[in-house]
C-alpha positions, 0 to 999 in steps of 0.5 A: 318670252319675247312677245310675237305681235304677229299673233296679237295684232288683227292686221297680221292675220288673214286666211286663203281664200278669204278677202277680209275687210279690216281697220288697220291702225297707224304703226310705225316701220323701218322703210326704205325705197327702191325700184327694180327686179326684187330677184336681181336688183343689187338695191333690194338686197341691200335695203334688206340687208340694211333693215334686219341689222337695225330691227335686231339692234332695236330689239335688243336695246328694248329688252335692255333698256326698257325691260320689253321684249318683242319678236322681230317682225317680217319683212314687208313691201309696198309695191306699185308702178306707173302701170300697175298691169306691170305688177298685177298681170304682166309681171313686169319686175324691171318696172316695179317701184317698192318700199320695204318695211319692218314693223317696229312697236310704238314704244320704239322713238326716234332717238332709239332709231338713230342710235341703233343706226349708229350701232350697226354702222360701228358694227360693220366698221369694226369687221371692215364691212359697209352697208350701202343702204344703212343710212337711207333707212327711215323711221316712219308711220304709215295710217292705212285705214280700211283695207282688204286683205287675204293670205296667198299660199305659193309662189310670188309669181302665182299672186296674179289670180288673186290680185285680179279677183281682189281689184276686178271682182271683191273691191267693186262688188263691194262698193269700194275703190283702191286708194293706197299701194299694194301691201305685202307681208312675207310671213315665210322665210324664203330661204327655208321655205319652198316656193309652193308653201310661201305664205303672204298677206296681200293687202289693198287699202280702200275707201267706200264710194258712199 
């Protein structure tokens, strides 16, 4: 049976209504950058379409070559804007800057990643298809360290009150300040789950003031 890292890594655990301080270990991700409204920007759809084929190719390569089978991890995103109010309260999606990611296990090497990208490109070419963003995907390590996270249940557009409480109450009241980019982990498949039932981990890297 494939190992589901969401069930074994503390960084993928969160509860609704609870802000929790955790130490997030350094992990490696397939990453790709972009900008604009995720609902309408072609670059966003292209990024998603590039990430998942590589992730699944790595899954099958790991199982075949190393005898290690893991569940493909969920889509994640790092979000920011020149004025973060455009993300947290005003929701000016056209101003958003993002990095989409899928975490891959530590046994995945750079050589495996390069081979997976090549394999996806060959498979697409055989179908006379192309992936505009495929060669923009990178394999990178992200080390967020001390972070606060919680679980949001509901539409992405309803995150604002949770983020307001996180940024303006929990973080300052606990002697912390924000350091990294806002991080979201999408536990639900938006194609199959109603907006009111979407489960999203919201994470904010922080540091202690003293």
